[in-house]
Residue frames as qw, qx, qy, qz and C-alpha x, y, z in Angstrom:
[[0.788, 0.539, 0.230, 0.191, -46.62, -94.28, 68.51],
 [0.228, 0.923, -0.233, 0.202, -44.29, -91.34, 68.58],
 [0.489, -0.683, 0.539, -0.062, -42.15, -92.85, 71.31],
 [0.879, 0.042, 0.459, 0.121, -41.85, -96.15, 69.44],
 [0.635, 0.736, 0.061, 0.227, -40.77, -94.34, 66.29],
 [0.079, -0.908, 0.383, -0.148, -38.13, -92.44, 68.26],
 [0.705, -0.426, 0.566, 0.026, -36.69, -95.68, 69.60],
 [0.848, 0.343, 0.361, 0.181, -36.60, -97.23, 66.12],
 [0.398, 0.886, -0.110, 0.211, -34.84, -94.19, 64.68],
 [0.351, -0.796, 0.487, -0.072, -32.27, -94.27, 67.47],
 [0.831, -0.138, 0.526, 0.117, -31.51, -97.90, 66.70],
 [0.722, 0.625, 0.192, 0.227, -31.01, -97.07, 63.01],
 [0.093, 0.939, -0.279, 0.177, -28.61, -94.24, 63.91],
 [0.613, -0.584, 0.532, 0.006, -26.58, -96.54, 66.17],
 [0.851, 0.125, 0.472, 0.193, -26.15, -99.01, 63.30],
 [0.493, 0.867, -0.022, 0.066, -24.83, -96.31, 60.96],
 [0.033, 0.814, -0.558, 0.159, -21.46, -96.29, 62.72],
 [0.932, 0.025, -0.359, 0.049, -19.51, -99.54, 62.76],
 [0.734, -0.626, 0.092, 0.247, -16.95, -100.51, 65.43],
 [0.718, 0.138, 0.214, 0.648, -14.23, -100.23, 62.77],
 [0.172, 0.753, 0.188, 0.607, -15.23, -96.64, 61.99],
 [0.505, -0.855, -0.037, -0.112, -15.25, -95.73, 65.67],
 [0.816, -0.366, 0.150, 0.422, -11.78, -97.18, 66.15],
 [0.594, 0.286, 0.268, 0.702, -10.44, -95.21, 63.17],
 [0.004, -0.756, -0.176, -0.631, -11.94, -91.85, 64.22],
 [0.355, 0.064, -0.593, 0.720, -10.32, -90.35, 67.32],
 [0.324, -0.213, 0.144, -0.911, -13.31, -88.15, 68.15],
 [0.808, -0.181, -0.315, -0.464, -15.76, -91.04, 68.04],
 [0.713, 0.029, -0.637, 0.290, -13.29, -93.27, 69.85],
 [0.094, 0.193, -0.511, 0.832, -12.93, -90.79, 72.72],
 [0.585, -0.206, 0.027, -0.784, -16.69, -90.61, 73.13],
 [0.872, -0.079, -0.423, -0.233, -17.02, -94.39, 73.10],
 [0.555, 0.124, -0.643, 0.513, -14.13, -94.90, 75.54],
 [0.171, -0.228, 0.383, -0.879, -15.72, -92.37, 77.90],
 [0.736, -0.133, -0.105, -0.656, -19.01, -94.24, 77.60],
 [0.954, -0.036, -0.265, -0.135, -17.68, -97.80, 77.87],
 [0.518, -0.715, 0.469, 0.016, -14.25, -97.53, 79.48],
 [0.685, 0.472, -0.554, -0.045, -11.52, -100.07, 78.78],
 [0.922, -0.383, 0.046, 0.033, -9.88, -103.09, 80.37],
 [0.076, -0.757, 0.642, 0.093, -6.21, -103.53, 81.17],
 [0.840, 0.265, -0.431, -0.196, -5.21, -106.58, 79.14],
 [0.723, 0.041, -0.569, 0.388, -2.53, -107.53, 81.67],
 [0.437, -0.853, -0.074, -0.275, -3.42, -106.19, 85.14],
 [0.834, -0.418, 0.018, 0.361, -0.30, -107.79, 86.67],
 [0.579, 0.268, 0.129, 0.759, 1.97, -105.90, 84.26],
 [0.055, -0.777, -0.178, -0.601, 0.08, -102.68, 84.88],
 [0.650, -0.751, -0.110, -0.038, 0.33, -103.06, 88.64],
 [0.790, -0.338, 0.104, 0.501, 4.10, -103.55, 88.52],
 [0.515, 0.206, 0.275, 0.786, 4.91, -100.98, 85.83],
 [0.054, -0.648, -0.261, -0.714, 2.44, -98.18, 86.31],
 [0.335, -0.170, -0.634, 0.676, 3.17, -96.93, 89.80],
 [0.176, -0.055, 0.064, -0.981, 0.79, -94.02, 89.36],
 [0.459, -0.328, -0.713, -0.417, -2.20, -96.39, 89.32],
 [0.356, -0.365, -0.708, 0.489, -2.35, -96.03, 93.10],
 [0.046, 0.269, 0.176, -0.946, -3.64, -92.49, 92.52],
 [0.192, -0.200, -0.681, -0.677, -6.39, -93.55, 90.13],
 [0.210, -0.545, -0.779, 0.227, -8.81, -93.85, 93.06],
 [0.051, -0.643, -0.224, 0.731, -8.76, -90.05, 93.00],
 [0.084, 0.420, -0.407, -0.806, -8.37, -89.38, 89.28],
 [0.705, 0.319, 0.430, -0.465, -10.85, -92.02, 88.08],
 [0.832, 0.533, 0.146, -0.049, -9.26, -92.77, 84.73],
 [0.695, -0.149, 0.342, 0.615, -6.23, -93.21, 82.55],
 [0.205, 0.831, -0.107, -0.506, -4.98, -90.23, 80.58],
 [0.697, 0.138, 0.577, 0.402, -4.38, -91.26, 76.99],
 [0.181, 0.606, -0.268, -0.727, -3.38, -89.37, 73.85],
 [0.751, 0.385, 0.535, -0.045, -5.26, -90.79, 70.88],
 [0.534, 0.207, 0.462, 0.678, -4.17, -90.51, 67.24],
 [0.122, 0.745, 0.324, 0.570, -4.17, -86.90, 66.14],
 [0.227, 0.233, -0.418, 0.848, -3.14, -85.64, 69.58],
 [0.531, -0.510, -0.232, -0.635, -6.60, -85.91, 71.12],
 [0.018, -0.261, 0.780, -0.569, -6.56, -86.29, 74.92],
 [0.698, -0.333, -0.440, -0.456, -8.95, -88.66, 76.68],
 [0.229, -0.344, 0.742, -0.528, -9.51, -89.61, 80.30],
 [0.666, -0.001, -0.621, -0.413, -10.81, -93.18, 80.22],
 [0.725, -0.410, 0.360, -0.420, -12.45, -95.23, 83.02],
 [0.525, 0.371, -0.765, -0.046, -10.65, -98.53, 83.56],
 [0.006, 0.087, -0.878, 0.472, -12.04, -99.87, 86.85],
 [0.483, 0.169, 0.502, -0.697, -15.31, -101.35, 88.07],
 [0.610, 0.342, 0.711, -0.078, -18.14, -103.06, 86.22],
 [0.454, 0.822, -0.021, -0.344, -18.08, -100.50, 83.40],
 [0.118, 0.686, -0.681, -0.227, -14.53, -101.48, 82.44],
 [0.453, -0.130, 0.880, -0.052, -15.15, -105.18, 83.00],
 [0.613, 0.523, 0.573, -0.148, -17.92, -105.15, 80.38],
 [0.204, 0.794, -0.238, -0.520, -16.00, -102.93, 77.94],
 [0.900, 0.395, 0.158, 0.092, -15.21, -104.25, 74.45],
 [0.377, 0.823, -0.325, 0.272, -11.97, -102.22, 74.56],
 [0.848, -0.451, -0.003, 0.278, -8.71, -103.30, 76.12],
 [0.087, 0.924, -0.371, -0.005, -5.33, -101.59, 76.56],
 [0.971, -0.025, 0.074, 0.227, -2.36, -103.73, 75.53],
 [0.194, -0.806, 0.456, 0.325, 1.39, -103.27, 75.54],
 [0.901, 0.372, 0.177, 0.139, 2.92, -104.40, 72.26],
 [0.664, 0.329, -0.100, 0.664, 6.68, -104.00, 72.23],
 [0.274, -0.125, -0.270, 0.915, 7.35, -100.39, 73.19],
 [0.248, -0.226, -0.289, -0.896, 3.90, -99.24, 72.15],
 [0.288, 0.259, 0.736, -0.555, 0.53, -99.11, 73.86],
 [0.211, -0.105, -0.647, -0.725, -2.46, -99.99, 71.74],
 [0.549, 0.123, 0.457, -0.689, -6.22, -100.02, 72.16],
 [0.112, -0.012, -0.921, -0.373, -7.82, -103.16, 70.80],
 [0.627, 0.001, 0.149, -0.765, -11.52, -103.85, 70.37],
 [0.544, -0.004, 0.829, -0.125, -13.01, -107.30, 70.80],
 [0.683, 0.519, 0.509, -0.074, -13.74, -108.95, 67.46],
 [0.456, 0.883, -0.112, -0.004, -11.33, -106.72, 65.50],
 [0.875, 0.016, -0.027, 0.482, -7.75, -107.54, 64.55],
 [0.347, 0.586, -0.046, 0.730, -6.72, -103.93, 64.05],
 [0.465, -0.685, -0.384, 0.409, -5.89, -101.58, 66.90],
 [0.221, 0.892, -0.003, 0.395, -4.73, -98.02, 67.38],
 [0.606, 0.035, -0.395, 0.690, -1.53, -96.81, 68.99],
 [0.294, -0.898, -0.182, -0.272, -1.97, -94.48, 71.96],
 [0.354, 0.410, -0.512, 0.667, 0.29, -92.72, 74.39],
 [0.611, -0.616, -0.494, 0.064, -0.26, -93.37, 78.07],
 [0.093, 0.710, -0.233, 0.658, 0.42, -90.29, 80.19],
 [0.557, -0.234, -0.671, 0.429, 1.73, -91.04, 83.68],
 [0.330, -0.898, -0.271, -0.103, 0.47, -89.05, 86.62],
 [0.218, 0.764, -0.362, 0.487, 2.89, -86.44, 88.02],
 [0.531, 0.036, -0.700, 0.475, 5.08, -87.35, 90.99],
 [0.087, -0.192, 0.395, -0.894, 3.54, -84.66, 93.15],
 [0.677, -0.317, -0.407, -0.524, 0.28, -86.59, 93.28],
 [0.758, -0.225, -0.568, 0.227, 1.95, -88.45, 96.13],
 [0.179, 0.263, -0.384, 0.867, 2.81, -85.30, 98.10],
 [0.339, -0.636, -0.686, 0.099, 0.77, -84.38, 101.15],
 [0.082, -0.780, -0.019, -0.620, -0.41, -81.08, 102.56],
 [0.003, 0.419, -0.627, 0.657, 0.33, -80.06, 106.13],
 [0.682, -0.175, 0.338, -0.625, -2.90, -81.68, 107.29],
 [0.463, -0.168, 0.870, 0.027, -2.00, -84.93, 105.55],
 [0.717, 0.545, 0.276, -0.337, -4.20, -84.75, 102.45],
 [0.624, 0.043, 0.568, 0.534, -2.81, -86.29, 99.28],
 [0.080, 0.399, -0.260, -0.876, -2.37, -83.73, 96.52],
 [0.109, -0.085, -0.846, -0.516, -4.19, -86.16, 94.23],
 [0.081, -0.556, -0.809, 0.173, -7.29, -85.88, 96.40],
 [0.010, -0.676, -0.218, 0.704, -7.42, -82.11, 95.89],
 [0.387, 0.710, -0.215, -0.548, -6.59, -81.51, 92.22],
 [0.800, 0.167, 0.532, 0.221, -6.37, -83.65, 89.10],
 [0.042, 0.674, -0.382, -0.631, -4.19, -82.60, 86.16],
 [0.741, 0.378, 0.539, 0.134, -4.99, -83.57, 82.57],
 [0.538, 0.496, 0.229, 0.642, -2.46, -81.96, 80.27],
 [0.161, 0.193, -0.137, 0.958, -2.92, -78.18, 80.71],
 [0.528, -0.489, -0.318, -0.617, -6.23, -78.61, 82.46],
 [0.116, 0.112, -0.789, 0.593, -6.61, -78.70, 86.28],
 [0.541, -0.459, -0.519, -0.477, -9.81, -80.08, 87.82],
 [0.074, 0.126, -0.686, 0.712, -10.75, -79.31, 91.44],
 [0.501, -0.551, -0.584, -0.324, -13.81, -80.44, 93.40],
 [0.023, 0.531, -0.423, 0.734, -13.54, -78.09, 96.41],
 [0.406, -0.186, 0.662, -0.603, -16.06, -79.88, 98.62],
 [0.168, -0.087, -0.959, -0.211, -17.72, -83.28, 98.56],
 [0.281, 0.316, 0.553, -0.717, -21.33, -82.22, 98.77],
 [0.285, -0.073, -0.640, -0.710, -24.44, -83.16, 96.82],
 [0.571, -0.116, 0.327, -0.744, -28.06, -83.38, 97.91],
 [0.887, 0.130, -0.232, -0.378, -28.45, -86.78, 96.22],
 [0.360, 0.497, -0.776, 0.148, -25.33, -88.52, 97.44],
 [0.190, -0.179, 0.837, -0.481, -26.89, -90.07, 100.56],
 [0.689, 0.213, 0.336, -0.606, -30.12, -91.28, 98.93],
 [0.573, 0.021, 0.777, 0.262, -28.68, -93.82, 96.49],
 [0.497, 0.788, 0.358, -0.065, -29.60, -91.41, 93.71],
 [0.245, -0.703, 0.365, 0.559, -26.11, -90.21, 92.82],
 [0.610, 0.658, -0.292, -0.331, -25.10, -89.93, 89.18],
 [0.991, 0.054, 0.045, 0.111, -23.50, -93.09, 87.79],
 [0.657, 0.489, -0.176, 0.547, -20.33, -91.12, 87.03],
 [0.391, -0.899, 0.042, -0.194, -20.15, -89.46, 90.47],
 [0.523, 0.524, -0.528, 0.416, -16.61, -89.00, 91.73],
 [0.420, -0.574, 0.450, -0.540, -17.47, -89.31, 95.42],
 [0.545, 0.124, -0.829, 0.027, -16.14, -92.75, 96.34],
 [0.385, -0.354, -0.739, 0.426, -16.85, -92.30, 100.05],
 [0.141, -0.759, -0.294, -0.563, -19.59, -89.75, 100.73],
 [0.121, 0.268, -0.532, 0.794, -18.91, -87.50, 103.75],
 [0.069, -0.408, -0.814, 0.409, -21.20, -87.65, 106.78],
 [0.001, 0.758, 0.539, 0.367, -24.52, -85.87, 106.37],
 [0.245, -0.958, -0.138, -0.060, -24.18, -82.20, 107.29],
 [0.510, -0.710, 0.344, 0.342, -20.38, -82.42, 107.35],
 [0.762, 0.644, -0.008, 0.071, -19.07, -81.95, 103.78],
 [0.770, -0.274, 0.168, 0.552, -15.37, -82.54, 103.20],
 [0.274, 0.961, 0.037, 0.003, -14.31, -79.03, 102.23],
 [0.771, 0.152, -0.043, 0.617, -10.82, -78.47, 100.89],
 [0.296, -0.800, -0.137, 0.503, -9.29, -75.49, 102.76],
 [0.413, 0.910, -0.026, -0.013, -8.26, -72.56, 100.59],
 [0.185, -0.811, 0.545, 0.101, -4.68, -72.65, 101.85],
 [0.646, -0.156, 0.732, 0.148, -4.31, -76.31, 100.89],
 [0.660, 0.647, 0.375, 0.075, -5.76, -75.77, 97.41],
 [0.170, 0.956, -0.235, -0.045, -3.33, -72.87, 97.01],
 [0.460, -0.578, 0.659, 0.138, -0.42, -75.07, 98.12],
 [0.719, 0.186, 0.651, 0.159, -1.30, -77.73, 95.56],
 [0.517, 0.827, 0.213, 0.046, -1.80, -75.20, 92.75],
 [0.080, -0.899, 0.403, 0.153, 1.55, -73.56, 93.44],
 [0.558, -0.306, 0.740, 0.217, 3.23, -76.95, 92.95],
 [0.655, 0.498, 0.559, 0.106, 1.28, -77.60, 89.75],
 [0.335, 0.942, 0.026, -0.017, 2.17, -74.20, 88.29],
 [0.304, -0.740, 0.555, 0.228, 5.85, -74.70, 89.16],
 [0.603, -0.049, 0.761, 0.234, 5.81, -77.88, 87.05],
 [0.290, 0.355, 0.666, 0.589, 4.00, -76.31, 84.11],
 [0.147, 0.150, 0.056, -0.976, 1.57, -73.63, 82.99],
 [0.226, 0.455, 0.859, -0.056, -2.04, -74.82, 83.05],
 [0.017, -0.251, -0.397, -0.883, -4.37, -72.97, 80.70],
 [0.541, -0.436, -0.266, -0.667, -7.49, -73.59, 82.76],
 [0.001, 0.036, -0.852, 0.522, -8.42, -74.34, 86.37],
 [0.494, -0.289, -0.553, -0.605, -11.86, -75.90, 86.48],
 [0.172, -0.092, 0.712, -0.674, -13.93, -75.85, 89.68],
 [0.483, -0.232, -0.685, -0.494, -16.96, -78.09, 90.07],
 [0.353, -0.151, 0.613, -0.690, -19.69, -78.56, 92.66],
 [0.036, 0.250, 0.966, 0.058, -22.34, -81.21, 93.14],
 [0.233, -0.584, -0.539, -0.561, -26.07, -80.63, 93.09],
 [0.148, -0.107, -0.549, 0.815, -26.72, -78.09, 95.83],
 [0.019, -0.705, -0.708, 0.028, -30.05, -76.79, 97.06],
 [0.177, -0.533, -0.082, 0.824, -28.79, -73.19, 97.02],
 [0.479, 0.780, 0.357, -0.186, -30.64, -70.87, 94.65],
 [0.116, 0.845, -0.390, -0.347, -27.33, -69.63, 93.25],
 [0.913, 0.354, -0.190, -0.068, -26.45, -73.14, 92.04],
 [0.877, -0.263, 0.001, 0.403, -23.17, -73.16, 93.99],
 [0.447, 0.715, -0.026, 0.537, -21.64, -69.97, 92.60],
 [0.286, -0.856, 0.220, -0.369, -21.23, -68.25, 95.98],
 [0.888, -0.405, 0.206, 0.076, -19.63, -71.38, 97.45],
 [0.826, 0.236, 0.148, 0.490, -16.95, -71.29, 94.76],
 [0.146, 0.960, 0.010, 0.237, -16.31, -67.54, 95.00],
 [0.475, -0.798, 0.353, 0.115, -13.44, -67.71, 97.56],
 [0.774, -0.084, 0.509, 0.366, -11.64, -70.27, 95.39],
 [0.533, 0.714, 0.297, 0.344, -12.13, -68.25, 92.20],
 [0.043, -0.983, 0.108, -0.139, -10.78, -65.08, 93.81],
 [0.649, -0.592, 0.429, 0.208, -7.82, -66.93, 95.34],
 [0.764, 0.187, 0.469, 0.402, -6.87, -68.44, 91.99],
 [0.377, 0.839, 0.206, 0.334, -7.20, -65.16, 90.10],
 [0.287, -0.940, 0.185, -0.009, -5.14, -63.35, 92.73],
 [0.599, -0.561, 0.534, 0.202, -2.24, -65.81, 92.61],
 [0.557, -0.006, 0.717, 0.419, -2.13, -67.18, 89.07],
 [0.308, 0.466, -0.297, -0.774, -2.37, -65.94, 85.50],
 [0.067, 0.067, 0.969, 0.229, -4.82, -68.52, 84.20],
 [0.486, -0.227, -0.382, -0.752, -8.39, -68.99, 83.06],
 [0.212, 0.007, 0.831, -0.514, -10.98, -70.20, 85.57],
 [0.486, -0.169, -0.589, -0.622, -14.03, -72.21, 84.66],
 [0.347, -0.089, 0.710, -0.607, -16.83, -73.34, 86.97],
 [0.383, -0.192, -0.812, -0.396, -19.39, -76.11, 86.71],
 [0.208, 0.066, 0.598, -0.771, -22.51, -75.39, 88.76],
 [0.192, 0.545, 0.816, -0.005, -26.23, -75.99, 88.72],
 [0.090, 0.530, 0.356, 0.765, -28.25, -73.37, 86.84],
 [0.069, -0.168, -0.510, 0.840, -29.06, -70.54, 89.29],
 [0.158, 0.669, 0.700, -0.193, -32.59, -69.27, 89.84],
 [0.158, 0.944, 0.131, -0.258, -31.69, -65.73, 88.73],
 [0.719, 0.559, 0.015, 0.413, -29.41, -64.49, 85.93],
 [0.139, -0.934, 0.231, -0.234, -27.91, -61.97, 88.34],
 [0.787, -0.473, 0.377, 0.121, -25.80, -64.81, 89.74],
 [0.810, 0.354, 0.232, 0.405, -24.23, -65.32, 86.33],
 [0.206, 0.889, -0.070, 0.404, -23.28, -61.63, 86.24],
 [0.523, -0.783, 0.314, -0.121, -21.79, -61.97, 89.71],
 [0.918, -0.100, 0.289, 0.252, -19.78, -65.02, 88.62],
 [0.633, 0.577, 0.092, 0.509, -18.16, -63.10, 85.78],
 [0.105, -0.919, 0.129, -0.358, -17.54, -60.14, 88.09],
 [0.715, -0.625, 0.313, 0.009, -15.62, -62.31, 90.58],
 [0.091, -0.657, 0.681, 0.310, -13.30, -63.50, 87.80],
 [0.710, 0.145, 0.689, -0.002, -14.93, -66.54, 86.22],
 [0.064, 0.417, -0.557, -0.715, -14.03, -66.92, 82.53],
 [0.457, -0.005, -0.728, -0.511, -16.38, -69.76, 81.60],
 [0.524, -0.094, 0.572, -0.624, -19.51, -71.26, 83.17],
 [0.363, -0.012, -0.867, -0.342, -20.93, -74.71, 82.59],
 [0.610, -0.185, 0.293, -0.713, -24.42, -75.51, 83.91],
 [0.058, -0.086, 0.994, -0.012, -24.96, -79.15, 84.88],
 [0.704, 0.070, 0.012, -0.707, -28.14, -80.76, 83.65],
 [0.028, -0.145, 0.989, 0.026, -28.88, -84.43, 84.29],
 [0.643, -0.143, -0.395, -0.641, -31.97, -86.29, 83.15],
 [0.297, -0.258, 0.786, -0.477, -33.16, -87.98, 86.31],
 [0.528, 0.266, 0.757, -0.277, -36.37, -89.56, 85.01],
 [0.117, 0.083, 0.717, 0.682, -37.23, -90.40, 81.42],
 [0.042, -0.657, -0.747, -0.089, -40.94, -90.13, 82.27],
 [0.180, -0.765, -0.272, 0.556, -40.52, -86.70, 83.84],
 [0.074, -0.543, 0.347, 0.761, -38.81, -85.35, 80.73],
 [0.381, 0.312, 0.811, 0.314, -41.06, -87.07, 78.17]]
């Protein structure tokens, strides 16, 4: 009875916000775009005019500035985007987001990816495969490793397009991450470098694996460093993270089974 009531309440809450209201509120729109993605109204135009799309396989989304200056990184590929009620259109010199069934749209600014995404490290890695830049925010996934990636249990939003062989994670060498960051900082001044790891079986949640990267960044750049890890078994690991130079910690929590968390 309780579960049924919860479902009914959720449905009532969903109906409180209309598509028009979502489109007119940048905060709600960003959440809905992240959830549903958008379609490119004219893929042929996009392919010929947006050269940076070839790097989207690494960056996963389009960087848009919504009304009010709110940044959003929006999925635009795959089945999620194909089913999306939103589409990105070019109207004159402006880019607009339209929603199916509504005549009104909102103007947005499409932010092209930097030229250095196409550069390569000495070993041949594309810069775009090492670090993603979103405004003054730099995102780095130092190694492609997660205990669920090979069991068809990966998160729906997982960024690992091609999982590495079992037991052989694709670790980004420190010197190559440093090379990429030096280029990024020459082009601008990021406020935050964000390091993330997948779900590891280590009791520290991945903190020790990120330590060399944190110390390298703090040694070479005047910037904040954030990490996204699994919650460690002991709080002492959190203390150690701050001691090594981490400024902010985000603990990943994903609901794997509705029944298990009922």
